[in-house]
N, C-alpha and C positions, 0 to 999 in steps of 0.2 A: 519844068522839073525832069532831068532824065535820070533813070535808076539803071546802074549797071553792076555786074556781079565783081567781087574782087579779083578773079581771075581774068575776065574781061578787060579790067581797068589796069591791072597791073601788066599785061601784053601790049596795051595801047595807051599808056600813061601821057605821052606827049601828045595824042589825039584830044583826051578828056580836058588836059590841061589848057589847051585853047580853046574848048567848048566850053570850059568853066568861066572864060571872060564872059560869055554872053548870057547864061544861065547855070543853075546849081547842079551838081551831079551827085547824087548819092549812090552810095558805096554799098552792097551788099554782101554779106556772108552767110548763107545757108537760108537764105531769103528775109532776113532781116538787116536793118539799117547798122552799119557799124562805122560809116563815116561820112562826111558830108564836104565837097569840094564845093569853094564859092571864090569868087573873084574878091580881091580888094578893091575897096571904092578909091577914085583919083584921091578923094579929100585925105582917106588914112592912107594912101603912099605921100602926100604932101606932108603931112603931119609928120610921119615917120622919116621923111629924109629932112626936114627941118631940125626933128632932135638930135639926127644923127650928125648935122652940119655942128650944132650946137655944142653936142658931144666934143667933135674934133677942135673945133676952136679954143674950146677951154681946157684941153689936154696940154701938157707941157710937153716939149719936144723932146725925142730921147737924145740925150749927149753923150751916150756912152754906147760902144757896142756889146749886143746881149747875144750870148748865142742859145743855141737849144738846152744846153745843160741847165744853165742859169735858170730860164724859163722855166725846166720842169721842175727843178728845185723849189722854185718861187711857188709855184702851181701845189705842189706836195704838200710844203707847208703850212699854205692857206687851208688844205684841208685837214690837217693835222690839229690845226688849234680851234678848229671847230668842236671836234669830238673830245 
C-alpha cells in the first residue's frame, strides 16, 4: 500500500491512478488518511457493464427532438416536486 500527500497526489494524479491498478493508494492530508484509491475488480466492471446494457435495452428510444431548455425544465421540475 502506497501513502502520498494530497498535494503529491494532486500533482501526479495520472501516475497514481495507474499505480492504483496494482495496489491501493492512501491519500494523506496533514498526516491523516483522508481517502483511499483502489482498483475496481474485473468482476465489478463486468457487473456494472451488464447492468448498463440492461438499462439501455429496457429504455425507450427517443422519438422527438429534445433541446437543452426542455431538459433543464424537466430537471428543475423534478427537484421542485421533492420539496
